[in-house]
N, C-alpha and C positions, 0 to 999 in steps of 0.2 A: 816632794811634790807628787801630786796624784795625777796620773794620766787617765783621762776618761776613755772608756772603751766604747766605741761606736760599733754597733752591730750592723753590718752591711750584708745584704743578701746577694752574694755573688755566685751562689751555687746554681747550676743549670741541671740539676739532677732530675726534675719533674718535667722539663720542657719536652722531651721526646714523647712522654705519655700524653700530654696535652695536644701536641701536634698530631699524634696518631688518632686520638679521639675526634678531633676536628675533621681529619681526612675521612674517617669512618662515617661521620654525620653527613658529609658532603656526598659520599657514595650512596648512602641510604636514601637521601633526598633525590638524587639522580635516578636511582632504581625505582622509587615510588612514582616519579614523573613518567618514566618509560612505561611502567605498568598501567598507569592511569590513561595515557594516550592510547595504548594498545586496546584497553577495554572500551574506550570511546569509539575506536575504529571498528571493533567487532559489533558493537551495538548498532552503529550506523549501517554497516554491511547487512546485518540481520533485518533492519527495517526496510532497506532497499529491496532485499530478496523477498520479504513479505509483500511489499507493494507490487513487485513484478508477478508474484504468484497470484495475487488477487486480480491483477489485470488479465492474466491468462485465463483465470476462471470466468471473468466477465466476458472475455472474447469467446470462450467455449459456449457460454450462454447465448451470445448473439448468433453464433453459428447454429445452435440448436433451435433458436427462434426462427431463423430464416428457413431451416429445413422443415419445421413443423407448422409454420403459420398458415392458417386457413381462414380467409375472411368469412366463409360460410358458417364456421363454428368458432366464434370468439370465446375463449375461456372466461369463466366468471370468477376464477380465483388465480392467485399467482402460482407460477410453476417453479419447482425447485430442482436442484441438481439430480440428474438421472444416475442410476446405478452404474452405467457404463462409464460415465465421467468420473465417478468417485474411485474407480479402480486405478486410475492414473495417479491421483493425489487425493487421499482421503481428507486432508485438511483444507483443501480449496473447494469452495462451493459457490454456486450462483443462484440468483433468484430473479425470475422474469416477472415483472409486474403485470397487472391486468391491462390489456390494451385500451387506450383511451382514444375514442374516435374524434378526430379533428375535422375541420371543414373540408368539403370536397374541393378538389382542384382540377383545373383544366389540364388536358394532356396535349403534348406537342404532337402534331400530326392528326389530331381528331378535331372535327368541328363540333361546336356546342350542339346539343346538350351533353356530349360525351366527355367524361372526365374520369377521375379516379378518387376512390375513398382513401383517406390517409389516417394512419394510426400512430399515436405516440406511445412508446413503450420504454421503460427503464429496466436495464439489466444491471444488477448489482453483484459484483464478485467479491468474495470474502476469503481471506486466508486466516484460519483460526489456529495456526501452529503457535504454541506459546513461545517458542524460540525466536519467532519473528515478530512478536508483539502485534497481535491481531490487526490486520489491515483490511480496509474496505474501499472498493472503487466502483463508481456508478457510471454507466455509459447510457446516454440517451439515444434511442433508436427511433427513426421515423420510417414507417413502411407504407407503401402505396399499393392499392389493389384496383385494377381496372382493365379494360374500359367498362364504365358503368354509365347508365343514363342518369345524369345529375338532376334532371327535371323531376325525377321521382323521389328524390331525397327530401325529407322534411327539413326545412331550414329554419 
């Protein structure tokens, strides 16, 4: 009589290698996830820092506008960052738009025809540092000048 031989795979010789490869793949995937999350956090932090620096530049521009505004000599072109302000942060700049005259308004404590002339001005701050992915912030400023005789203003 012939006995049939069945070949059964009962050997576990390669199991440790397969288990080690799966463990390595899991660790590589986990490392890639941690690196991806860290890079995302760094990008977000850089964008927030760029926005803050742009806002600081715009606030410097508002301060400069308030210091130098003269209703007698309205500038006919926009004003840019002064050299003194560039010394602090050369990547942060501001631009002060041409003042736009809005309607005259009455002033508290003054009887008509006394009032004030109002101007609308936009101050734009920009941070152009490449590390912070260039950000821009605009602040709308309203300035009043008075008292003036509003009956003399062309309406």
